FIZAFI-846809 format. One line per 10 residues: number of its first residue (from 1); their letters; for each residue x, y, z of N, C-alpha, C. Coordinates in pm, whole numbers, plus 32768, in hexadecimal, padded with zeros to 4 digits. Example, Ala and Ser with C-alpha at 12.3 -4.5 7.8 and 13.67 -1.06 7.14 Angstrom:
<atoms>
1	as	8527:7DC7:830C:84CE:7E3E:830C:8528:7EB6:830C ~ 8505:7F1F:82C4:8557:7F96:82CA:850A:8003:8313
</atoms>
This chain:
<atoms>
1	tsatarsayg	2496:A6F8:9613:244A:A775:964A:246C:A7EB:95F5 ~ 23EC:A836:95EA:2400:A8B1:959C:23DF:A929:95F5 ~ 2419:A99F:95D7:240C:AA0D:962D:23F1:AA93:95CC ~ 23B5:AAF2:95EE:239C:AB59:9592:23FB:ABCB:95D0 ~ 2439:AC11:9564:249D:AC8E:9588:2470:ACFF:9528 ~ 2489:AD80:956B:247B:ADE0:9513:2504:AE00:94C8 ~ 24FA:AE26:944D:256C:AE39:9402:25A8:AED3:9425 ~ 261E:AEE1:9425:2652:AF68:9449:2647:AFD2:93C2 ~ 2625:AF8E:9349:2612:AFDF:92D8:2587:B021:92D3 ~ 2535:AFE2:9307:24A7:B02D:930F:2462:B000:9383
11	agtirrvrdt	241F:B07F:93AE:23DA:B075:9438:2365:B005:9428 ~ 231E:B003:93B9:229D:AFB1:93AC:22C7:AF2E:9364 ~ 2345:AEFB:933F:2366:AE80:9305:2371:AE25:9372 ~ 231E:ADB3:9362:2337:AD39:93B6:237D:ACC3:9368 ~ 23DD:AC8C:938F:2425:AC20:9355:2414:AB9A:93B2 ~ 23F7:AB31:936E:2417:AAAC:93C5:2497:AA80:93C5 ~ 24C5:AA61:9445:2550:AA17:9455:2534:A99F:9493 ~ 2571:A930:9459:2562:A8B7:948D:25CB:A87B:94CB ~ 25D6:A85B:9547:2650:A828:958B:263A:A792:95A8 ~ 2683:A741:954A:2677:A6B5:9552:26E2:A66C:95C2
21	iadreletwv	26B1:A604:95FC:26EB:A5A6:9649:26E5:A529:960C ~ 2755:A4F0:95E7:274D:A462:95B2:2726:A3F1:962D ~ 26CD:A3B9:9601:26A6:A350:9653:26A3:A2BC:9613 ~ 270B:A2BB:95AF:271B:A239:9563:27AB:A21E:957E ~ 27DD:A1A7:9558:285D:A174:956F:2874:A17D:960A ~ 281F:A159:9653:2849:A149:96E6:286D:A0CF:96FA ~ 28DC:A0C0:9751:2905:A033:9778:28E4:A027:97F8 ~ 2896:9FBA:981C:2863:9F9C:98AA:28B9:9F1A:98CF ~ 28E4:9F24:994B:2931:9E98:997B:28EC:9E87:9A02 ~ 28BB:9E08:9A22:287B:9DDF:9A93:28E7:9D76:9ACF
31	vadlgasmdf	290A:9D93:9B44:294C:9D30:9B9A:28E9:9CEA:9BF6 ~ 28E3:9C72:9BEA:2880:9C17:9C41:28BC:9BBD:9CAC ~ 2898:9BD4:9D14:28DB:9B8B:9D75:2875:9B08:9D82 ~ 28AC:9A88:9D77:2865:9A17:9D73:28B8:99C6:9DE9 ~ 28DB:99F3:9E54:290F:99B3:9EBA:28B0:994D:9EFF ~ 28DC:9900:9F66:287D:98B1:9FBF:2823:98F8:A001 ~ 2837:9981:A02A:27ED:99CE:A077:276C:99FB:A021 ~ 2779:99FA:9FA3:2707:9A0B:9F3E:26AD:99AC:9F42 ~ 26C3:993C:9F64:2666:98C0:9F66:2610:98B6:9FD3 ~ 2606:991F:A02A:25AB:9929:A09E:2528:9968:A080
41	gtawcekrdl	24D5:9945:A0C0:243E:9985:A09A:23D1:994B:A0ED ~ 2389:99A9:A12E:2326:9974:A176:22A0:99A3:A171 ~ 229E:9A37:A128:221A:9A60:A119:21D8:9A2A:A0A6 ~ 21DD:9A68:A02C:21A0:9A3D:9FB1:21F4:99FF:9F4B ~ 227C:9A21:9F4F:22E6:99DF:9EEE:235E:99E5:9F2F ~ 23C2:99A7:9EEF:244C:99B0:9F1E:248F:9A52:9EF3 ~ 24F8:9A5C:9F37:254C:9AD6:9F0B:2582:9AD5:9E7C ~ 259B:9A4D:9E62:25DA:9A36:9DCC:2561:9A61:9D6A ~ 24F7:9A38:9D79:248B:9A67:9D27:247F:9AFC:9D2C ~ 246C:9B39:9D8F:246B:9BCB:9D79:24E6:9C0E:9D42
51	aisaaaavgf	2560:9BD6:9D4F:25E3:9C0B:9CFE:25C6:9BEA:9C77 ~ 2592:9B85:9C42:2574:9B7C:9BBB:2507:9BBD:9B77 ~ 24A3:9BDB:9BCE:2441:9C3C:9BAA:247D:9CD0:9B97 ~ 24C7:9CFC:9BF7:250B:9D7B:9BE3:2563:9D88:9B73 ~ 25B6:9D1A:9B4F:2607:9D1B:9ADA:25A5:9D2F:9A67 ~ 2534:9CE9:9A5B:24E8:9CE6:99E2:249A:9D72:99D2 ~ 247D:9D9E:9A41:243A:9E2C:9A31:2498:9E89:9A0E ~ 2520:9E8A:9A36:257C:9EF2:9A01:25A4:9EDB:9963 ~ 2599:9E5A:9950:25B4:9E34:98BB:2556:9E55:9863 ~ 24C2:9E4A:9887:2460:9E68:9839:2444:9EFE:9822
61	ltnrtgnrfg	246B:9F54:989C:2467:9FDA:988E:24C9:A01D:9849 ~ 2548:9FCB:983A:25AE:A007:97EE:25BD:9FD2:9758 ~ 255E:9F79:9742:256A:9F36:96BB:252F:9F8F:9654 ~ 2573:9FDB:960A:2542:A024:95A6:25BD:A025:9536 ~ 2588:A05A:94C0:25E9:A048:943D:267B:A07F:9455 ~ 26C8:A036:943D:2768:A050:9462:278B:A041:94F6 ~ 273D:A02B:9557:2771:A013:95D3:27A7:9F8C:95EB ~ 2808:9F7C:9636:284D:9F03:9657:283A:9ED3:96F5 ~ 2835:9E52:9703:2814:9E11:977B:2880:9D9E:979D ~ 28C5:9DCE:9812:2926:9D61:9830:28FE:9D29:98C8
71	lvtvqpsgln	2936:9CB2:98E4:2914:9C6E:9964:2995:9C37:9994 ~ 29A6:9C5F:9A1F:2A14:9C19:9A77:29D9:9BCA:9AE8 ~ 29E8:9B47:9AFC:29A8:9AF6:9B55:2A24:9ADA:9BBE ~ 2A05:9ACE:9C45:2A7B:9AA8:9C94:2A3F:9A49:9CE8 ~ 2A76:99D6:9CF5:2A78:9961:9D57:2AE2:993F:9D97 ~ 2ADC:98EC:9DF7:2B54:98B6:9E44:2BAE:9863:9DED ~ 2B72:9831:9D77:2BCF:97F2:9D1E:2C16:984D:9CBA ~ 2BE7:98D9:9CB6:2C46:9933:9C6C:2BD4:9990:9C1F ~ 2C2A:99DE:9BC0:2BCC:9A35:9B6B:2B95:99FF:9AE1 ~ 2B33:9A35:9AA6:2AFF:9A0E:9A35:2AD0:9A88:99E1
81	vvparvgrth	2B1A:9AA2:997B:2B05:9B1C:9927:2AC0:9B04:98B1 ~ 2A51:9B53:98A9:2A08:9B54:9809:2A1E:9BE4:97CF ~ 2A58:9BEA:9772:2A88:9C5E:9735:2A0D:9CA6:9707 ~ 2A18:9D2D:970A:29B3:9D8F:96E4:2997:9D8C:9646 ~ 291F:9D6B:9622:28FF:9D73:9591:2871:9DAC:9590 ~ 2844:9DC9:9511:27DB:9E01:94EC:2751:9DB2:94DF ~ 26EC:9DC6:94FB:2670:9D75:94CF:2625:9D45:952F ~ 25A5:9D2F:9515:2552:9CEB:9583:257A:9C42:957A ~ 25B1:9C0E:9520:25D2:9B7D:9521:2647:9B75:9577 ~ 2699:9BC7:9580:271A:9BC4:95DE:26E9:9BD8:9653
91	lmsslhrlts	268F:9C36:967A:2659:9C4F:9704:2609:9BC8:9739 ~ 25BB:9B98:96EB:2566:9B22:970B:25D0:9AA1:9726 ~ 262B:9AA3:96DF:268D:9A2B:96EF:26EA:9A4C:9763 ~ 270A:9AD2:9789:2751:9AD9:980F:26F9:9AC8:9884 ~ 2677:9ADF:987C:262B:9AD3:98EC:260E:9A3C:98FB ~ 25FB:99F8:9893:25FC:9954:9893:2670:9922:98D8 ~ 26DA:9959:98B3:2767:9926:98F5:2759:993F:9995 ~ 271E:99C1:99A6:271E:99D4:9A38:26CE:997E:9A93 ~ 264C:995B:9A53:25F7:9914:9A8D:2625:9881:9A98 ~ 2669:9851:9A30:2696:97B9:9A3E:271A:97A2:9A78
101	tpragqgqid	274F:980F:9AAD:27DE:980C:9AF7:27B7:97AA:9B73 ~ 2804:973F:9B8D:27EA:96DD:9BF4:27FE:9720:9C83 ~ 27CB:96EB:9CDD:27E1:972F:9D68:2867:971F:9D94 ~ 2881:9783:9DEC:2921:979E:9E12:2940:972F:9E66 ~ 2907:96F9:9ECD:2930:96A6:9F2F:2974:96E4:9F95 ~ 29F4:96AD:9FC1:2A45:96E7:A032:2AA7:9751:9FF8 ~ 2ADA:97AA:A05A:2B38:9804:A02F:2B17:9893:A027 ~ 2B7A:98E8:A039:2B63:996B:A02F:2B7C:99B4:9FA1 ~ 2B32:9A0F:9F82:2B4C:9A63:9EF6:2BAA:9ACD:9F07 ~ 2BED:9AFB:9EAA:2C4F:9B6E:9EA8:2BFA:9BD4:9E58
111	lslalartaa	2BA6:9C2E:9E9D:2B53:9C91:9E4C:2BC3:9CF6:9E21 ~ 2C33:9D12:9E63:2C92:9D70:9E3D:2CD6:9D5A:9DAF ~ 2CF6:9CDD:9DAE:2D2D:9CA4:9D34:2CCF:9CC5:9CC3 ~ 2C57:9C8C:9CCA:2BF6:9CB3:9C63:2BCC:9D3E:9C50 ~ 2BEA:9D8F:9C95:2BDC:9E36:9C83:2C58:9E71:9C38 ~ 2CC5:9E2A:9C6F:2D4C:9E57:9C0A:2D47:9E26:9B9B ~ 2D10:9DB7:9B8E:2D08:9D7C:9ADF:2CB4:9DB5:9A99 ~ 2C44:9DDE:9AD4:2BE5:9E2A:9A88:2C0C:9EAD:9A6A ~ 2C55:9EF5:9ABB:2CA3:9F76:9AA0:2D08:9F7B:9A26 ~ 2D4C:9EFD:9A30:2DA6:9EE2:99D2:2D7A:9EC4:993F
121	iarrrglavv	2D0E:9E76:993D:2CD1:9E66:98AC:2C82:9EC0:987B ~ 2C39:9F0D:98D5:2BE6:9F87:98A2:2C2B:9FF2:9881 ~ 2C54:9FFB:97F6:2CB1:A066:97E3:2C6E:A0F0:97BC ~ 2BE9:A0EF:978E:2B94:A156:976E:2B50:A182:97EE ~ 2B36:A20B:97F4:2AE9:A23B:9868:2A68:A1FB:985D ~ 2A0E:A1C9:98CB:299C:A1A7:98AD:2958:A186:993D ~ 2908:A131:9942:28C2:A0FC:99C1:28E9:A089:99FE ~ 28FC:A084:9A77:2934:A020:9AC2:28DB:9FFA:9B2C ~ 288C:9F85:9B2F:2831:9F5A:9B8F:285C:9EE0:9BE4 ~ 2869:9EF3:9C5F:2897:9E78:9CBD:2833:9E4A:9D14
131	vsdflgdpdv	2811:9DD0:9CF9:27A5:9D94:9D2B:27D5:9D2E:9D9E ~ 27BB:9D50:9E25:2806:9CF6:9E81:27BD:9D05:9F0D ~ 27CD:9CB7:9F69:27AF:9CC0:9FFB:2805:9D0E:A03B ~ 287A:9D26:A00F:28F3:9D7B:A041:2907:9D4E:A0E3 ~ 2916:9CC8:A0F5:2915:9C89:A171:29B9:9C86:A1AA ~ 2A18:9C8A:A141:2A86:9C90:A173:2ACD:9D14:A1A5 ~ 2B55:9D2A:A1C9:2B8F:9D92:A207:2B83:9E01:A1B4 ~ 2B32:9E7B:A1C6:2B40:9EEB:A16E:2BC5:9F29:A156 ~ 2C3E:9EFC:A1B7:2CBF:9F39:A1A9:2CF6:9EF2:A137 ~ 2CDA:9E6A:A114:2D04:9E33:A09D:2CDE:9E4A:A026
141	wgpalrrlat	2C4E:9E40:A015:2C07:9E71:9F99:2C00:9EF3:9F81 ~ 2BF8:9F51:9FE1:2BD8:9FE5:9FEA:2C42:A029:9F7F ~ 2CC2:A01D:9F8E:2D08:A057:9F34:2D04:A041:9E9F ~ 2CF1:9FC3:9E84:2CDE:9F91:9DF0:2C55:9FD9:9DBD ~ 2BEE:9FE0:9E0E:2B62:A01F:9DE7:2B85:A0B3:9DC8 ~ 2BD9:A0FB:9E2B:2BE3:A17B:9E0A:2C3B:A19E:9D95 ~ 2C90:A14B:9D6E:2CFA:A155:9CEE:2C93:A142:9C88 ~ 2C2E:A0DC:9C76:2BD3:A0C9:9C11:2B72:A146:9BF5 ~ 2B43:A174:9C74:2AF5:A1EC:9C67:2B31:A276:9C3D ~ 2BBF:A276:9C46:2BFB:A2EE:9C0B:2BD9:A303:9B7B
151	rhetiaieii	2BE0:A290:9B35:2BE2:A29C:9A9C:2B43:A280:9A67 ~ 2AFD:A23F:9ABA:2A70:A215:9A89:2A05:A245:9AE2 ~ 2992:A25F:9A9C:2921:A262:9AE5:28FF:A1EB:9B2C ~ 28EC:A1E7:9BB8:28F1:A162:9BF3:287A:A159:9C4D ~ 2838:A0E8:9C47:27C1:A0C7:9CA3:27DA:A058:9CEC ~ 27C9:A052:9D70:27E7:9FED:9DCD:275B:9FC3:9E08 ~ 2738:9F38:9DDE:26B4:9F06:9E04:26CF:9EA1:9E6B ~ 26A5:9EC5:9EE3:26B4:9E64:9F4C:2638:9E11:9F64 ~ 264B:9D8D:9F6A:25EF:9D2B:9F75:25FF:9D02:A00E ~ 2578:9D05:A04A:2563:9CD1:A0C8:24E8:9C8E:A0E8
161	dprelelpdv	24E4:9C38:A13D:2467:9BF0:A161:2446:9C14:A1E2 ~ 23C7:9C21:A1ED:2385:9C53:A276:23B7:9C06:A2F8 ~ 23D6:9B8A:A2EE:23FA:9B44:A351:2496:9B54:A37A ~ 24D3:9B99:A32B:255D:9BB7:A350:255D:9C36:A3A1 ~ 24F1:9C81:A3A3:24EA:9CF9:A3EC:24CD:9CE5:A470 ~ 248B:9C8C:A494:2479:9C75:A528:2429:9BD6:A525 ~ 2455:9B9D:A590:243B:9B07:A5B2:23A5:9B00:A5E6 ~ 2364:9AAB:A5C2:22D4:9A91:A600:22E5:9A54:A693 ~ 2280:9A77:A6D6:2263:9A4A:A768:224D:99D1:A776 ~ 22BB:9965:A764:228A:98CA:A771:22BC:98A2:A7EC
171	gmlalvd	22F9:98EB:A847:2331:98AA:A8D4:23C7:9898:A8B9 ~ 2412:983C:A8FB:2492:980A:A8FF:24B4:97D5:A88D ~ 251C:97F3:A84C:253A:97D2:A7C5:25DE:97A7:A7BB ~ 2601:9740:A79C:2682:970A:A796:26B4:9722:A6FF ~ 2729:976B:A6EA:275C:976E:A66C:27EC:9751:A66A ~ 280A:970E:A5EF:288F:96E9:A5B9:28C7:9724:A566 ~ 2947:975E:A572:298B:9792:A505:29F3:974E:A4B0
</atoms>
């Protein structure tokens, strides 16, 4: 940005002052929840597809010269870390890896472990994006998210399906847990 300032040496002298903010060398980390609850979807697509689209949108928006993109996926089987690297090729391969990850199956995910791992490997201040349905206990993953947010700019993207908000009026329904 540029601003105009009057010089103290002359009343009529105008000098240009440029105040630069570096927008390169940004390190972006996406934490993607790929648990079993993300394989649910009734409207237009599954929640998993929306999570992939959100990660791709963040990746393409931050993909500039010198910016780095990293990915942490969390499933019941464990964590998968793609180190932060520069370039569109790396971004595309990271997104391909995200889309080709097999379905989770049964089991719970540990979102707090993924957030703690991201905080540990993201050494430089940057952008952290958490894409999840946040269905677990907030007392478990909440402190890890707050610790991550103390060092990095953090965006939490909650993926919800319209059918999760209210049940349709279908009469008596037998549910099994």
